[in-house]
DRENGU-35193 format. One record per residue (C-alpha): residue number from 1; x negated, z, y negated. Coordinates in Angstrom, 3 decimals. Last residue first. Example, Ala and Ser with C-alpha at 12.3 -4.5 7.8 and 13.67 -1.06 7.14 Angstrom:
<atoms>
<atom nr="2" east="-13.670" up="7.140" north="1.060"/>
<atom nr="1" east="-12.300" up="7.800" north="4.500"/>
</atoms>
This chain:
<atoms>
<atom nr="245" east="11.849" up="5.388" north="15.835"/>
<atom nr="244" east="14.256" up="2.547" north="16.665"/>
<atom nr="243" east="11.568" up="0.151" north="17.866"/>
<atom nr="242" east="12.460" up="-3.386" north="18.847"/>
<atom nr="241" east="13.074" up="-4.271" north="22.504"/>
<atom nr="240" east="16.324" up="-2.262" north="22.621"/>
<atom nr="239" east="18.153" up="-4.628" north="20.282"/>
<atom nr="238" east="21.602" up="-3.049" north="20.265"/>
<atom nr="237" east="20.752" up="-1.074" north="17.115"/>
<atom nr="236" east="20.210" up="-4.330" north="15.237"/>
<atom nr="235" east="17.231" up="-5.306" north="13.082"/>
<atom nr="234" east="15.097" up="-2.713" north="14.821"/>
<atom nr="233" east="12.439" up="-0.997" north="12.710"/>
<atom nr="232" east="9.681" up="-2.313" north="10.471"/>
<atom nr="231" east="6.322" up="-0.938" north="9.313"/>
<atom nr="230" east="4.482" up="-2.678" north="12.223"/>
<atom nr="229" east="6.416" up="-5.705" north="13.493"/>
<atom nr="228" east="3.282" up="-7.838" north="13.319"/>
<atom nr="227" east="3.575" up="-11.196" north="11.624"/>
<atom nr="226" east="3.961" up="-14.147" north="14.019"/>
<atom nr="225" east="0.801" up="-16.251" north="14.118"/>
<atom nr="224" east="1.415" up="-20.013" north="13.942"/>
<atom nr="223" east="-1.731" up="-20.468" north="11.814"/>
<atom nr="222" east="0.232" up="-21.583" north="8.751"/>
<atom nr="221" east="2.544" up="-18.624" north="9.384"/>
<atom nr="220" east="-0.263" up="-16.057" north="9.339"/>
<atom nr="219" east="-1.833" up="-17.188" north="6.063"/>
<atom nr="218" east="1.697" up="-17.283" north="4.611"/>
<atom nr="217" east="1.933" up="-13.507" north="4.989"/>
<atom nr="216" east="2.918" up="-12.445" north="1.453"/>
<atom nr="215" east="3.908" up="-8.781" north="1.158"/>
<atom nr="214" east="5.170" up="-8.765" north="-2.423"/>
<atom nr="213" east="4.615" up="-11.529" north="-4.971"/>
<atom nr="212" east="4.459" up="-11.493" north="-8.781"/>
<atom nr="211" east="4.517" up="-7.716" north="-9.176"/>
<atom nr="210" east="4.258" up="-6.799" north="-12.860"/>
<atom nr="209" east="1.839" up="-4.426" north="-14.578"/>
<atom nr="208" east="1.843" up="-3.323" north="-18.198"/>
<atom nr="207" east="-0.581" up="-3.944" north="-21.011"/>
<atom nr="206" east="-0.837" up="-2.940" north="-24.684"/>
<atom nr="205" east="-3.951" up="-3.862" north="-26.695"/>
<atom nr="204" east="-2.569" up="-7.014" north="-28.258"/>
<atom nr="203" east="1.149" up="-7.399" north="-27.653"/>
<atom nr="202" east="2.465" up="-9.345" north="-24.687"/>
<atom nr="201" east="-0.367" up="-8.089" north="-22.476"/>
<atom nr="200" east="1.041" up="-8.604" north="-18.971"/>
<atom nr="199" east="-1.095" up="-7.404" north="-16.087"/>
<atom nr="198" east="-0.663" up="-9.056" north="-12.730"/>
<atom nr="197" east="0.168" up="-7.747" north="-9.252"/>
<atom nr="196" east="-0.089" up="-9.764" north="-6.043"/>
<atom nr="195" east="0.895" up="-8.212" north="-2.710"/>
<atom nr="194" east="-0.976" up="-9.622" north="0.281"/>
<atom nr="193" east="0.107" up="-9.052" north="3.869"/>
<atom nr="192" east="-2.651" up="-8.257" north="6.357"/>
<atom nr="191" east="-0.200" up="-6.135" north="8.429"/>
<atom nr="190" east="3.413" up="-6.500" north="7.265"/>
<atom nr="189" east="4.462" up="-4.845" north="4.018"/>
<atom nr="188" east="7.935" up="-3.379" north="4.505"/>
<atom nr="187" east="10.079" up="-2.493" north="1.506"/>
<atom nr="186" east="13.219" up="-0.376" north="1.114"/>
<atom nr="185" east="12.183" up="2.946" north="2.661"/>
<atom nr="184" east="8.690" up="3.166" north="1.220"/>
<atom nr="183" east="9.803" up="1.692" north="-2.105"/>
<atom nr="182" east="12.834" up="3.975" north="-2.322"/>
<atom nr="181" east="10.502" up="6.909" north="-1.478"/>
<atom nr="180" east="7.785" up="6.037" north="-4.028"/>
<atom nr="179" east="9.750" up="6.924" north="-7.186"/>
<atom nr="178" east="9.520" up="4.061" north="-9.676"/>
<atom nr="177" east="7.405" up="3.844" north="-12.845"/>
<atom nr="176" east="5.968" up="0.402" north="-12.065"/>
<atom nr="175" east="2.245" up="1.128" north="-11.884"/>
<atom nr="174" east="2.609" up="4.614" north="-10.428"/>
<atom nr="173" east="5.210" up="3.671" north="-7.816"/>
<atom nr="172" east="3.218" up="0.562" north="-6.935"/>
<atom nr="171" east="0.205" up="2.731" north="-6.106"/>
<atom nr="170" east="2.347" up="5.185" north="-4.117"/>
<atom nr="169" east="3.861" up="2.243" north="-2.227"/>
<atom nr="168" east="0.388" up="0.946" north="-1.414"/>
<atom nr="167" east="-0.549" up="4.322" north="0.060"/>
<atom nr="166" east="2.407" up="4.068" north="2.410"/>
<atom nr="165" east="1.432" up="0.548" north="3.497"/>
<atom nr="164" east="-2.351" up="0.871" north="3.740"/>
<atom nr="163" east="-5.639" up="-0.240" north="2.155"/>
<atom nr="162" east="-7.801" up="-3.229" north="1.306"/>
<atom nr="161" east="-7.744" up="-3.301" north="-2.507"/>
<atom nr="160" east="-8.751" up="-6.606" north="-4.095"/>
<atom nr="159" east="-9.736" up="-6.843" north="-7.760"/>
<atom nr="158" east="-9.246" up="-10.026" north="-9.748"/>
<atom nr="157" east="-10.706" up="-10.317" north="-13.238"/>
<atom nr="156" east="-8.656" up="-11.908" north="-16.019"/>
<atom nr="155" east="-9.826" up="-9.579" north="-18.752"/>
<atom nr="154" east="-8.739" up="-7.192" north="-21.502"/>
<atom nr="153" east="-11.433" up="-4.696" north="-22.424"/>
<atom nr="152" east="-10.087" up="-1.449" north="-23.846"/>
<atom nr="151" east="-6.603" up="-2.631" north="-22.987"/>
<atom nr="150" east="-4.291" up="0.345" north="-23.375"/>
<atom nr="149" east="-2.097" up="0.809" north="-20.312"/>
<atom nr="148" east="1.604" up="1.613" north="-19.919"/>
<atom nr="147" east="3.818" up="4.553" north="-18.925"/>
<atom nr="146" east="1.968" up="7.228" north="-20.881"/>
<atom nr="145" east="-1.324" up="5.723" north="-22.029"/>
<atom nr="144" east="-3.478" up="4.606" north="-19.107"/>
<atom nr="143" east="-6.801" up="2.960" north="-19.903"/>
<atom nr="142" east="-7.335" up="-0.619" north="-18.726"/>
<atom nr="141" east="-10.870" up="-2.041" north="-19.009"/>
<atom nr="140" east="-12.072" up="-2.374" north="-15.417"/>
<atom nr="139" east="-13.519" up="1.135" north="-15.238"/>
<atom nr="138" east="-10.236" up="2.356" north="-16.732"/>
<atom nr="137" east="-8.440" up="0.680" north="-13.824"/>
<atom nr="136" east="-10.589" up="2.566" north="-11.316"/>
<atom nr="135" east="-10.056" up="5.921" north="-13.030"/>
<atom nr="134" east="-6.324" up="5.205" north="-13.229"/>
<atom nr="133" east="-6.172" up="4.441" north="-9.518"/>
<atom nr="132" east="-8.090" up="7.557" north="-8.505"/>
<atom nr="131" east="-6.003" up="9.768" north="-10.793"/>
<atom nr="130" east="-2.767" up="8.344" north="-9.432"/>
<atom nr="129" east="-3.958" up="8.631" north="-5.836"/>
<atom nr="128" east="-5.115" up="12.250" north="-6.220"/>
<atom nr="127" east="-1.912" up="13.218" north="-8.048"/>
<atom nr="126" east="0.192" up="11.676" north="-5.267"/>
<atom nr="125" east="-1.676" up="13.707" north="-2.662"/>
<atom nr="124" east="-1.295" up="16.901" north="-4.687"/>
<atom nr="123" east="2.441" up="16.332" north="-4.957"/>
<atom nr="122" east="2.783" up="15.487" north="-1.269"/>
<atom nr="121" east="1.934" up="19.069" north="-0.431"/>
<atom nr="120" east="2.715" up="18.801" north="3.319"/>
<atom nr="119" east="5.207" up="21.667" north="2.815"/>
<atom nr="118" east="6.571" up="20.407" north="-0.507"/>
<atom nr="117" east="7.870" up="17.055" north="0.770"/>
<atom nr="116" east="10.598" up="18.580" north="2.958"/>
<atom nr="115" east="11.524" up="21.078" north="0.219"/>
<atom nr="114" east="11.935" up="18.319" north="-2.371"/>
<atom nr="113" east="9.327" up="18.928" north="-5.071"/>
<atom nr="112" east="7.515" up="15.691" north="-4.142"/>
<atom nr="111" east="10.325" up="13.611" north="-5.635"/>
<atom nr="110" east="9.923" up="15.306" north="-9.042"/>
<atom nr="109" east="8.496" up="12.811" north="-11.523"/>
<atom nr="108" east="9.637" up="9.569" north="-9.886"/>
<atom nr="107" east="13.139" up="10.942" north="-9.234"/>
<atom nr="106" east="14.813" up="9.028" north="-6.391"/>
<atom nr="105" east="13.764" up="11.708" north="-3.871"/>
<atom nr="104" east="15.426" up="14.311" north="-6.108"/>
<atom nr="103" east="18.825" up="12.852" north="-5.257"/>
<atom nr="102" east="18.702" up="14.004" north="-1.599"/>
<atom nr="101" east="21.644" up="12.228" north="0.073"/>
<atom nr="100" east="19.568" up="9.048" north="0.543"/>
<atom nr="99" east="16.985" up="10.889" north="2.691"/>
<atom nr="98" east="19.171" up="11.985" north="5.605"/>
<atom nr="97" east="21.707" up="9.178" north="6.122"/>
<atom nr="96" east="18.881" up="6.690" north="5.559"/>
<atom nr="95" east="16.885" up="8.023" north="8.533"/>
<atom nr="94" east="13.273" up="9.054" north="8.208"/>
<atom nr="93" east="9.910" up="7.344" north="8.298"/>
<atom nr="92" east="8.439" up="7.080" north="4.804"/>
<atom nr="91" east="7.174" up="10.686" north="4.814"/>
<atom nr="90" east="5.379" up="10.484" north="8.139"/>
<atom nr="89" east="7.299" up="12.233" north="10.902"/>
<atom nr="88" east="6.120" up="15.061" north="13.140"/>
<atom nr="87" east="6.499" up="18.631" north="11.976"/>
<atom nr="86" east="9.424" up="19.383" north="14.279"/>
<atom nr="85" east="12.306" up="20.953" north="12.373"/>
<atom nr="84" east="14.998" up="19.864" north="14.799"/>
<atom nr="83" east="14.072" up="16.182" north="14.718"/>
<atom nr="82" east="17.102" up="14.885" north="12.799"/>
<atom nr="81" east="16.054" up="16.649" north="9.578"/>
<atom nr="80" east="12.510" up="15.162" north="9.486"/>
<atom nr="79" east="9.998" up="17.985" north="9.139"/>
<atom nr="78" east="7.241" up="16.139" north="7.273"/>
<atom nr="77" east="3.722" up="15.192" north="8.310"/>
<atom nr="76" east="0.685" up="14.713" north="6.101"/>
<atom nr="75" east="-1.615" up="13.127" north="8.679"/>
<atom nr="74" east="-0.121" up="9.743" north="7.785"/>
<atom nr="73" east="-1.778" up="9.946" north="4.370"/>
<atom nr="72" east="-3.494" up="6.565" north="4.201"/>
<atom nr="71" east="-6.928" up="6.395" north="2.571"/>
<atom nr="70" east="-7.294" up="4.646" north="-0.804"/>
<atom nr="69" east="-8.326" up="7.974" north="-2.387"/>
<atom nr="68" east="-11.551" up="7.824" north="-0.345"/>
<atom nr="67" east="-12.836" up="4.710" north="-2.074"/>
<atom nr="66" east="-15.150" up="2.334" north="-0.222"/>
<atom nr="65" east="-16.941" up="-0.221" north="-2.434"/>
<atom nr="64" east="-16.981" up="-3.643" north="-0.866"/>
<atom nr="63" east="-19.832" up="-6.135" north="-0.553"/>
<atom nr="62" east="-19.523" up="-9.877" north="-1.002"/>
<atom nr="61" east="-20.770" up="-12.999" north="0.773"/>
<atom nr="60" east="-17.319" up="-14.575" north="0.591"/>
<atom nr="59" east="-16.896" up="-15.218" north="4.296"/>
<atom nr="58" east="-18.645" up="-11.976" north="5.266"/>
<atom nr="57" east="-16.553" up="-9.889" north="2.892"/>
<atom nr="56" east="-13.372" up="-11.601" north="4.078"/>
<atom nr="55" east="-14.245" up="-11.064" north="7.746"/>
<atom nr="54" east="-15.044" up="-7.353" north="7.049"/>
<atom nr="53" east="-11.953" up="-6.428" north="5.032"/>
<atom nr="52" east="-9.735" up="-5.865" north="8.069"/>
<atom nr="51" east="-12.376" up="-3.712" north="9.763"/>
<atom nr="50" east="-12.654" up="-1.616" north="6.597"/>
<atom nr="49" east="-8.886" up="-1.097" north="6.540"/>
<atom nr="48" east="-8.646" up="-0.179" north="10.225"/>
<atom nr="47" east="-11.629" up="2.154" north="10.020"/>
<atom nr="46" east="-10.418" up="4.367" north="7.193"/>
<atom nr="45" east="-12.541" up="4.629" north="4.036"/>
<atom nr="44" east="-9.989" up="2.565" north="2.129"/>
<atom nr="43" east="-11.524" up="-0.522" north="0.666"/>
<atom nr="42" east="-12.505" up="-1.940" north="-2.706"/>
<atom nr="41" east="-13.377" up="-5.560" north="-3.486"/>
<atom nr="40" east="-14.426" up="-6.870" north="-6.886"/>
<atom nr="39" east="-14.442" up="-10.337" north="-8.472"/>
<atom nr="38" east="-12.026" up="-12.210" north="-6.239"/>
<atom nr="37" east="-11.377" up="-15.883" north="-6.927"/>
<atom nr="36" east="-9.385" up="-17.235" north="-4.050"/>
<atom nr="35" east="-10.593" up="-19.947" north="-1.684"/>
<atom nr="34" east="-12.223" up="-17.542" north="0.788"/>
<atom nr="33" east="-9.048" up="-15.450" north="0.561"/>
<atom nr="32" east="-7.029" up="-17.701" north="2.880"/>
<atom nr="31" east="-9.609" up="-18.077" north="5.639"/>
<atom nr="30" east="-10.272" up="-14.339" north="5.293"/>
<atom nr="29" east="-6.608" up="-13.581" north="5.983"/>
<atom nr="28" east="-6.747" up="-15.676" north="9.131"/>
<atom nr="27" east="-9.811" up="-13.685" north="10.209"/>
<atom nr="26" east="-8.010" up="-10.404" north="9.586"/>
<atom nr="25" east="-4.928" up="-11.604" north="11.476"/>
<atom nr="24" east="-7.008" up="-12.441" north="14.526"/>
<atom nr="23" east="-8.546" up="-8.950" north="14.376"/>
<atom nr="22" east="-5.077" up="-7.417" north="14.101"/>
<atom nr="21" east="-3.912" up="-9.334" north="17.156"/>
<atom nr="20" east="-6.838" up="-7.920" north="19.135"/>
<atom nr="19" east="-5.755" up="-4.503" north="17.910"/>
<atom nr="18" east="-7.422" up="-3.045" north="14.860"/>
<atom nr="17" east="-9.133" up="0.303" north="14.336"/>
<atom nr="16" east="-8.238" up="3.930" north="13.718"/>
<atom nr="15" east="-8.625" up="4.698" north="17.435"/>
<atom nr="14" east="-5.141" up="6.088" north="17.992"/>
<atom nr="13" east="-3.730" up="3.955" north="15.189"/>
<atom nr="12" east="-4.622" up="0.636" north="16.798"/>
<atom nr="11" east="-3.308" up="-1.292" north="13.858"/>
<atom nr="10" east="-2.156" up="-4.857" north="13.176"/>
<atom nr="9" east="-4.273" up="-5.752" north="10.151"/>
<atom nr="8" east="-4.827" up="-3.636" north="7.042"/>
<atom nr="7" east="-2.545" up="-3.992" north="4.011"/>
<atom nr="6" east="-3.782" up="-5.889" north="0.994"/>
<atom nr="5" east="-2.961" up="-5.095" north="-2.641"/>
<atom nr="4" east="-4.431" up="-7.936" north="-4.679"/>
<atom nr="3" east="-4.704" up="-6.821" north="-8.305"/>
<atom nr="2" east="-4.918" up="-9.315" north="-11.172"/>
<atom nr="1" east="-6.253" up="-8.607" north="-14.623"/>
</atoms>
């Protein structure tokens, strides 16, 4: 099995849609995916993800199944330490000097028990995503057993998930056995980027997942479209044109 984890295009967050740039990106993405074998497409129920999927669905003559657990969780705000207790920041947006000194955030089983994560109930959100993902994978022949998957029906199908950056990190966290915070803080998936994940079944009936490519945006570069800066922060503090917060 192959999973394509696709982030939505450049976002207009206020209107839960795409910017003009995001719409260009979505069409460039479709021109790439038209030549890829994709057997099933699933989307977040949020507007920006569905709008991103639309050109691909039209190009391939396919329909998508919307799944509510693929929604982003930006509404679940945390009280970032440097913001005087204001309930404002999303959980992947805080300073390294604050989150790296909290060892529990590196613990895949207990990260959500940190006091900052407890208030927005990140544990229940993670549980919803894990259960949704495992239900979907079981439908496609892969039943979770502990930290790996039993292959009820091994296959080489490709499923595409049009979703979101933070949500994608929670998915990768579950598949790879890594706490989501280091992924959220250490990786940046640009809008319309494609992350490719394969199963490996080295012994019959036992499968695990491996990331072959993270955040690929070649469809943008071949069209001379600079990837959006969304999900990134300034490369240097002195660069005032790039966002610091």
